N, C-alpha and C positions, 0 to 999 in steps of 0.2 A: 549453138554452139562452139561459140567461147566456150563456156566452163568446159566442155568436153575436149579441148585441144587444150588447154591448160592441167586438166587432170593427165593427158597424155604424155603433157610436158614434165609434168612432176614426175613422171614416173619412168621416161627413158627421154632424156633430151636431148638436144641437137639433131633430130632429124626432121625433115621437113613434111609434116603430116598432109599438107595441104595438098601436093606434088605427088606424093607415093603411094603408088597403090599395090603394092606386095609385102605389106606390113609381115602377116603371117607365111606366104611362102618365102619371104628371101630372110624368115627369121630375125628379123628386127623386134618382131613381137615375139617373145616365146614363152613357153604354157605357163610360167608362173605371169609373167607381164601380163598376161594375159587374166591368171587367177587374180591379180591385184587390180588391174582393171574394171574388171568384171563388178569387186568389189566395190570398191568409188564409185564406179556406176550406177551401182544400187541403192550407195547413202547420198550419192548428189542429186541424184534426180526423183529418189524415190520409188522406183520401181522393182522388179522380182525380175531377173532373168534365167530364163527355163534353164535344165541342160541341153537341149535340144537347140541351142539359138546359141549356145558356144561351139560354133564351127568357123572355119576359116573365111567362110564368106562374108561372115556379117561381122569381121576383125579386118581384115586386108585396106581397109581404107577411110577415113575420116569421114567421107560420107556414107558409107556403109553403115559404119557405130553410130552416124547421127537417124539413119532412117530406122534402126533397131531401135533406137533409144524412144523416137518420137512415137513408131509403131508399139510399142510396149507400154509407153505413157499416157496412149491412145490420143496424139498431139498430132495425127494425121492432118 
């Protein structure tokens, strides 16, 4: 999860990703940030994030992003 946190901090610094639970709902992560994040996650974790996975529930929290990455990489 540390790698995910590093990616998030590179994209949008100065956010407490470990406690914030409405990253999309509060527009902390906007559509451009999410597209950048998807590309970084795919490269860093060697996964493909299908279009139907790009939804607010999967990007609102650090935990939900990590669960998605783990699920898509087969590391449940």
